[in-house]
DOBA-555864 format. One record per residue: z, y, x of N, C-alpha, C in turn; residue in three letters. Coordinates in Angstrom, 1 decimal, always signed. Atoms other than C-alpha are relative to their C-alpha. Last residue first. Layout:
Z,Y,X,Z,Y,X,Z,Y,X,ALA
...
This chain:
+0.3,-0.5,+1.0,+19.5,+166.2,+102.5,+0.7,+1.2,-0.4,TYR
+1.6,+0.0,+0.5,+19.0,+164.6,+105.5,+0.3,+1.2,-1.7,ARG
+0.3,-0.7,-1.1,+22.9,+165.3,+106.7,-1.9,+0.5,-0.6,ILE
-0.1,-1.4,+0.3,+23.9,+164.3,+103.3,-0.2,+0.5,+1.1,ASN
+1.1,-0.5,+1.3,+22.0,+161.1,+103.5,+0.8,+1.4,-0.2,TYR
+1.1,-0.4,-0.3,+23.5,+160.6,+107.0,-1.0,+0.6,-1.3,ALA
-0.1,-0.8,-1.0,+26.9,+160.6,+106.0,-1.4,+0.9,+0.6,HIS
-0.6,-1.3,+0.8,+26.8,+158.9,+102.9,-0.3,+0.9,+1.1,GLU
+1.5,-0.4,+0.6,+24.4,+156.5,+105.0,+0.4,+1.0,-0.8,PHE
+0.8,-0.2,-1.2,+27.4,+156.4,+108.0,-1.3,+0.0,-1.0,SER
-0.6,-1.3,-0.7,+30.0,+156.3,+105.0,-1.2,+0.7,+0.8,ARG
+0.3,-0.7,+1.0,+28.1,+153.1,+103.4,+0.4,+1.5,+0.3,GLU
+1.8,-0.6,-0.2,+28.0,+151.7,+107.0,-0.3,+0.7,-1.3,LEU
+0.7,-1.0,-1.3,+31.4,+152.2,+107.7,-1.2,+0.3,-0.2,LYS
-0.4,-1.3,+0.3,+32.3,+150.9,+104.2,-0.5,+1.0,+1.0,THR
+0.9,-0.4,+1.4,+30.2,+147.8,+104.4,+0.7,+1.5,+0.1,ALA
+1.3,-0.4,-0.4,+32.0,+147.1,+107.9,-1.2,+0.7,-1.1,THR
-0.3,-0.9,-0.6,+35.2,+147.2,+106.3,-1.4,+0.7,+0.8,ASP
-0.2,-1.3,+0.8,+34.2,+145.1,+103.6,+0.0,+2.0,+0.5,GLU
+1.4,-0.7,+0.7,+32.6,+143.1,+106.1,+0.3,+1.1,-0.9,ARG
+0.7,-0.7,-1.3,+36.2,+143.3,+108.4,-1.5,-0.2,-0.8,ARG
-0.9,-1.3,-0.2,+38.0,+142.6,+104.9,-0.9,+0.7,+1.2,ALA
+0.4,-0.7,+1.2,+36.1,+139.5,+103.8,+0.4,+1.7,+0.2,VAL
+1.6,+0.3,+0.2,+36.2,+137.6,+107.1,-0.3,+1.3,-0.8,SER
+0.2,-0.7,-1.5,+39.9,+138.7,+107.4,-1.2,+0.4,+0.1,ARG
-0.7,-1.5,+0.3,+40.3,+137.4,+103.9,-0.4,+0.9,+0.7,MET
+1.0,-0.7,+0.6,+38.1,+134.5,+105.0,+0.0,+1.2,-0.4,ARG
+0.6,-0.2,-0.8,+40.5,+133.6,+107.7,-1.3,+0.8,-0.9,GLU
-0.3,-0.7,-0.5,+43.3,+133.8,+105.3,-1.1,+0.4,+1.0,GLY
-0.2,-1.6,+1.1,+41.9,+131.7,+103.0,-0.1,+1.0,+0.7,ILE
+1.8,-0.1,+0.2,+40.9,+129.0,+105.9,+0.1,+1.3,-0.9,GLU
+0.3,-0.5,-1.3,+44.9,+129.6,+107.2,-1.6,+0.3,-0.6,GLU
-0.4,-1.3,+0.2,+46.0,+129.1,+103.3,-0.7,+0.9,+1.1,GLU
+0.8,-0.7,+0.6,+43.8,+125.8,+103.5,+0.3,+1.9,-0.4,ALA
+1.3,-0.5,-0.3,+45.5,+124.9,+106.2,-1.0,+0.7,-0.6,LEU
-0.2,-0.8,-0.9,+48.8,+125.5,+105.0,-1.6,+0.2,+0.8,ALA
-0.1,-1.6,+0.8,+47.9,+123.9,+101.7,+0.1,+1.0,+1.5,GLN
+1.2,-0.3,+0.6,+46.7,+120.6,+103.7,-0.2,+1.5,-0.6,LYS
+0.7,+0.3,-1.0,+49.9,+120.3,+105.7,-1.5,+1.1,-0.5,SER
-0.5,-1.2,-1.2,+52.0,+121.2,+102.7,-1.3,+0.5,+1.0,ALA
+0.3,-1.1,+0.9,+50.0,+118.5,+100.6,+0.3,+1.4,+0.6,ALA
+1.6,+0.3,+0.4,+50.1,+116.2,+103.4,-0.4,+1.6,-0.3,GLU
+0.0,-0.5,-0.8,+54.2,+117.1,+103.4,-1.6,+0.4,+0.9,GLU
-0.6,-1.2,+0.5,+54.6,+116.6,+99.9,-0.4,+0.3,+1.5,LEU
+0.9,-0.7,+0.9,+52.6,+113.3,+100.2,+0.2,+1.7,-0.2,ASP
+0.8,+0.0,-0.8,+55.0,+112.3,+102.7,-1.4,+0.6,-0.5,GLN
+0.1,-1.0,-0.8,+57.7,+113.5,+100.8,-1.1,+0.2,+1.0,CYS
+0.9,-1.3,+0.3,+56.0,+111.7,+98.1,+0.7,+0.8,+1.0,TRP
+1.3,+0.2,+0.2,+56.4,+108.4,+99.9,-0.7,+1.5,-0.3,LYS
+0.8,-0.2,-1.3,+59.8,+109.1,+101.3,-1.7,+0.3,+0.0,ARG
-0.2,-1.2,-0.5,+60.9,+109.4,+97.9,-0.3,+0.4,+1.4,LEU
+0.8,-1.0,+0.7,+59.2,+106.4,+96.8,+0.6,+1.3,+0.4,ALA
+1.3,+0.1,-0.8,+60.7,+104.6,+99.8,-1.0,+0.6,-1.1,GLU
-0.2,-0.6,-1.5,+64.2,+105.9,+98.7,-1.5,+0.0,+0.4,SER
+0.0,-1.7,+0.3,+63.7,+105.2,+95.0,-0.4,+0.4,+1.3,SER
+1.1,-0.2,+0.5,+62.9,+101.4,+96.3,-0.3,+1.4,-0.4,ALA
+0.8,+0.4,-0.6,+66.0,+101.3,+98.2,-1.6,+0.2,-0.3,GLU
+0.1,-1.1,-0.7,+67.9,+102.7,+95.5,-0.9,-0.1,+0.9,LEU
+0.9,-0.9,+1.1,+66.7,+100.0,+93.0,+0.1,+1.5,+1.3,GLU
+1.7,+0.2,-0.2,+67.8,+97.3,+95.9,-0.7,+1.3,-0.9,ARG
+0.4,-0.4,-1.2,+71.0,+99.1,+96.1,-1.3,-0.4,+0.1,GLY
+0.3,-1.5,+0.0,+71.4,+99.1,+92.3,-0.3,+0.5,+1.5,ARG
+1.0,-0.1,+0.6,+70.9,+95.4,+92.5,-0.4,+1.4,+0.1,SER
+1.3,+0.4,-0.9,+73.2,+95.0,+95.4,-1.4,-0.1,-0.8,GLU
-0.1,-1.3,-1.4,+76.0,+97.0,+93.5,-1.2,-0.4,+0.8,LEU
+0.1,-1.2,+0.7,+75.4,+94.8,+90.2,+0.0,+1.1,+1.4,GLU
+1.4,-0.1,+0.7,+75.8,+91.7,+92.2,-0.7,+1.3,-0.4,SER
+0.6,-0.1,-1.3,+78.9,+93.2,+94.1,-1.4,-0.2,-0.2,ARG
+0.2,-1.2,-0.5,+80.4,+94.0,+90.7,-1.1,-0.1,+1.1,GLN
+1.1,-0.7,+0.9,+79.5,+90.6,+89.1,-0.3,+1.2,+0.5,GLU
+1.5,+0.5,-0.2,+81.1,+89.1,+92.3,-1.0,+0.6,-0.8,THR
+0.5,-0.4,-1.2,+84.3,+91.3,+92.1,-1.5,-0.5,+0.3,LEU
+0.7,-1.3,+0.3,+84.5,+90.4,+88.3,-0.4,+0.7,+1.4,CYS
+1.7,-0.9,+0.9,+84.3,+87.5,+89.2,-0.4,+0.5,-0.5,ALA
+1.3,+0.6,-0.7,+86.8,+87.1,+91.9,-1.1,+0.1,-1.0,GLU
+0.5,-1.2,-0.8,+88.9,+89.1,+89.6,-0.6,-0.4,+1.5,GLU
+1.1,-1.3,+0.6,+88.8,+86.4,+87.3,-0.2,+1.4,+0.9,LYS
+1.6,+0.8,+0.4,+89.7,+83.5,+89.7,-0.8,+1.4,-0.6,THR
+1.1,+0.0,-0.9,+92.4,+85.7,+91.0,-1.1,-0.1,-0.1,VAL
+0.2,-2.0,-0.5,+94.1,+86.5,+87.8,-1.3,-0.4,+0.9,ALA
+0.5,-0.4,+1.1,+93.9,+82.5,+87.1,-0.6,+1.3,+0.1,GLU
+1.4,+0.0,-0.6,+95.3,+82.0,+90.5,-1.0,-0.1,-1.0,GLU
+0.1,-0.8,-1.2,+98.6,+84.0,+89.5,-2.0,-0.6,+0.6,TRP
+0.4,-1.3,+0.7,+98.8,+82.4,+86.1,-0.8,+0.8,+0.8,ARG
+1.5,-0.1,+0.9,+98.5,+79.0,+88.0,-0.3,+1.3,-1.0,LYS
+1.5,+0.2,-1.2,+100.9,+80.2,+90.6,-0.8,-0.4,-0.9,LEU
+0.4,-1.2,-0.5,+103.4,+81.5,+87.8,-1.1,-0.2,+0.9,ALA
+0.8,-0.9,+1.0,+103.0,+78.3,+85.9,-0.1,+1.2,+0.8,LYS
+1.3,+0.8,+0.2,+103.9,+76.2,+89.2,-0.7,+0.6,-1.4,ALA
+1.3,-0.5,-1.1,+106.4,+78.8,+90.0,-1.0,-0.8,+0.2,ARG
+0.1,-1.1,+0.1,+108.2,+77.6,+86.7,-0.7,+1.3,+0.8,SER
+0.8,-0.3,+0.6,+108.0,+74.3,+87.3,-0.6,+1.5,-0.7,ALA
+1.2,+0.2,-0.3,+109.5,+74.5,+90.4,-1.1,+0.0,-0.6,ALA
+0.3,-1.0,-1.1,+112.3,+76.4,+89.2,-1.5,-0.5,+0.2,ALA
+0.0,-1.1,+0.9,+112.8,+73.6,+86.0,-0.6,+1.3,+1.3,LEU
+0.9,+0.7,+0.0,+112.7,+70.6,+89.1,-0.5,+1.8,-1.7,GLU
+1.0,-0.1,-1.3,+115.1,+72.8,+91.1,-1.4,-0.3,-1.0,GLN
-0.2,-1.1,-0.3,+117.5,+73.1,+87.7,-1.3,+0.4,+0.7,ASP
+0.4,-0.6,+1.2,+117.0,+69.4,+86.7,-0.6,+1.5,+0.3,TYR
+1.2,+0.4,-0.3,+117.7,+68.3,+90.3,-0.8,+0.5,-1.2,VAL
+0.3,-0.8,-1.0,+120.8,+70.5,+90.1,-1.5,-0.7,+0.1,LYS
-0.3,-1.4,+0.3,+121.8,+69.0,+86.7,-0.9,+0.8,+1.1,LYS
+1.0,+0.1,+1.0,+121.1,+65.5,+87.9,+0.0,+1.2,-0.7,LEU
+1.0,+0.0,-0.7,+123.4,+66.1,+90.8,-1.5,+0.0,-0.7,ASP
+0.7,-0.7,-0.9,+125.8,+67.1,+88.9,-1.3,+0.4,+0.6,LYS
+0.4,-1.1,+1.1,+125.6,+64.6,+86.4,-0.2,+1.3,+0.6,LYS
+1.1,+0.5,+0.3,+125.7,+61.9,+89.1,-0.4,+1.2,-0.8,TYR
+1.1,-0.1,-1.3,+128.5,+63.6,+90.6,-1.3,+0.0,-0.3,ASP
-0.5,-1.2,-0.1,+130.6,+63.3,+87.5,-1.2,+0.6,+1.1,GLU
+0.9,-0.4,+1.1,+128.9,+59.7,+87.2,+0.4,+1.6,-0.4,ARG
+1.8,-0.3,-0.3,+130.0,+59.2,+90.5,-0.3,+0.2,-1.2,HIS
+0.0,-0.9,-0.8,+134.0,+60.2,+89.6,-1.6,+0.3,+0.3,ALA
-0.2,-1.4,+0.3,+133.6,+58.1,+86.7,-0.2,+1.1,+0.6,GLU
+1.5,-0.2,+0.4,+131.9,+55.2,+88.9,+0.3,+1.1,-1.1,PRO
+1.2,-0.4,-1.2,+135.0,+55.8,+91.0,-1.3,+0.2,-1.0,GLU
+0.6,-1.5,+0.2,+137.4,+55.5,+88.3,-0.7,+0.4,+1.2,PHE
-0.1,-0.7,+1.5,+137.8,+51.9,+87.9,-0.4,+0.9,-0.2,TRP
+1.5,+0.3,+0.6,+136.6,+51.2,+91.6,-0.1,+0.3,-1.4,GLU
+1.4,-0.8,-0.6,+139.3,+53.3,+92.4,-1.1,-0.2,-0.3,SER
+0.1,-1.1,+0.6,+141.7,+51.4,+90.0,-1.0,+1.0,+0.4,ALA
+0.6,+0.1,+1.3,+140.9,+48.1,+91.4,-0.2,+1.9,-0.8,VAL
+1.5,+0.2,-0.2,+141.3,+49.6,+95.2,-0.7,-0.5,-1.5,ARG
+0.7,-1.3,-0.3,+144.7,+51.0,+94.0,-1.5,-0.5,+0.2,LEU
-0.4,-0.8,+0.7,+145.9,+47.8,+92.9,-0.6,+1.6,-0.3,SER
+0.9,+0.8,+1.1,+144.7,+45.7,+95.4,+0.4,+1.1,-1.5,GLU
+1.6,-0.1,-0.4,+146.4,+48.1,+97.6,-0.8,-0.6,-1.0,ALA
+0.0,-1.6,+0.5,+149.7,+47.9,+95.4,-1.5,+0.5,+0.9,LYS
+0.1,+0.0,+1.3,+149.3,+44.0,+95.3,+0.0,+1.5,-0.5,THR
+1.2,+0.3,+0.3,+148.9,+44.0,+99.2,-0.3,+0.0,-1.8,ARG
+1.2,-1.0,-0.3,+151.6,+46.0,+99.7,-1.5,-0.7,-0.1,GLN
-0.1,-1.5,+0.8,+154.2,+44.2,+97.0,-1.2,+0.9,+0.8,GLU
+0.5,+0.3,+1.6,+152.7,+40.7,+98.4,+0.1,+1.2,-0.7,LEU
+1.5,+0.3,-0.3,+153.5,+41.6,+102.2,-0.7,+0.4,-1.3,LEU
+0.6,-1.8,-1.1,+156.9,+43.0,+101.3,-1.4,-0.1,-0.1,ILE
-0.5,-0.5,+0.9,+157.7,+39.3,+99.5,-0.5,+1.7,+0.1,HIS
+1.4,+0.4,+0.9,+156.4,+37.7,+102.1,+0.0,+1.1,-1.2,TRP
+1.3,-0.5,-0.9,+158.8,+39.4,+104.7,-1.2,-0.3,-1.2,ASP
-0.2,-0.8,+0.1,+161.6,+38.3,+101.9,-1.4,+1.1,+0.7,SER
+0.5,-0.8,+1.3,+160.0,+35.3,+101.8,+0.7,+1.5,-0.6,LEU
+0.9,+0.2,+0.5,+160.8,+34.7,+105.1,-0.7,+0.4,-0.9,ARG
+0.5,-1.3,-0.9,+163.9,+36.5,+105.3,-1.1,-0.4,+0.0,GLN
+0.4,-1.3,+0.9,+165.0,+34.2,+102.7,-0.6,+1.1,+0.7,ARG
+0.6,+0.0,+1.2,+164.0,+31.3,+104.5,-0.1,+1.1,-0.7,GLU
+1.6,-0.2,-0.5,+165.5,+32.3,+107.7,-1.0,-0.3,-1.1,ALA
+0.2,-1.2,-0.3,+168.7,+32.8,+105.8,-1.4,+0.2,+0.5,GLU
+0.4,-0.5,+1.5,+168.1,+29.2,+104.1,+0.1,+1.8,+0.3,LEU
+1.9,+0.1,+0.5,+167.4,+27.8,+107.4,+0.2,+1.0,-1.3,THR
+0.8,-1.0,-1.1,+171.0,+29.8,+108.8,-1.8,-0.4,-0.4,ALA
-0.1,-1.4,+0.4,+172.9,+28.4,+105.7,-0.7,+0.8,+0.7,TRP
+0.8,-0.1,+1.5,+171.9,+24.9,+106.3,-0.3,+1.3,-0.5,GLU
+1.4,+0.2,+0.2,+172.7,+25.4,+109.5,-0.9,+0.1,-1.1,ARG
+0.2,-1.2,-0.9,+176.2,+26.7,+109.0,-1.5,+0.1,+0.2,ARG
+0.1,-1.0,+1.7,+176.6,+24.1,+105.7,-0.4,+1.3,+1.2,PHE
+0.9,+0.2,+0.9,+176.0,+21.3,+108.5,-0.1,+1.1,-1.0,ALA
+1.1,-0.4,-0.8,+178.1,+23.1,+110.8,-1.0,-0.1,-0.2,VAL
+0.5,-1.6,-0.3,+180.8,+23.4,+108.1,-1.1,+0.5,+0.9,ALA
+0.6,-0.3,+1.4,+180.2,+19.4,+107.0,+0.0,+2.1,+0.2,THR
+1.2,+0.3,+0.4,+180.5,+18.7,+110.5,-0.4,+0.5,-1.3,GLU
+0.5,-1.2,-1.1,+184.0,+20.6,+110.8,-1.8,-0.2,+0.1,GLU
+0.3,-1.0,+0.6,+184.9,+19.1,+107.7,-0.5,+1.0,+1.0,LEU
+1.2,+0.2,+0.9,+184.0,+15.6,+108.9,-0.1,+1.9,-0.8,SER
+1.3,+0.1,-0.6,+186.1,+16.6,+112.0,-1.2,-0.3,-1.1,GLN
+0.1,-1.0,-0.6,+189.0,+17.2,+110.3,-1.6,+0.2,+0.6,HIS
+0.4,-0.9,+0.7,+188.7,+14.9,+108.2,-0.5,+1.1,+0.5,MET
């Protein structure tokens, strides 16, 4: 009986060691299962909340894009107004250039007419100078004749006075 008790004790210890090893293995498995369960819970929770976080980021990005598009549209409108103003200014400048060119042609025609008048005046002045010179020459000739006539009259008077 003693031997059977010893055998039973040895068998009990073996069974106890096996059970203890199994308990240790199950405890490790339980810890591992808890870790995996926590990790999976966190992953599921993050997936659950991630779209919400992405939705907020998406809203922020969408607002940012909207603001950029609004600013771009505003700049485009301002650019369009500026282009229209430049186009109007160009049309005005083109009209002014055309008017100035027309006036320039008129001035050239007037200048040509003035040059012609100046030539006519110079010719008239030249003719007048010649005429004045001719008149001067005639007046000197007349003066000489008058002088000669006066001298002759005096000479006749003197000779008449002497004879009578």
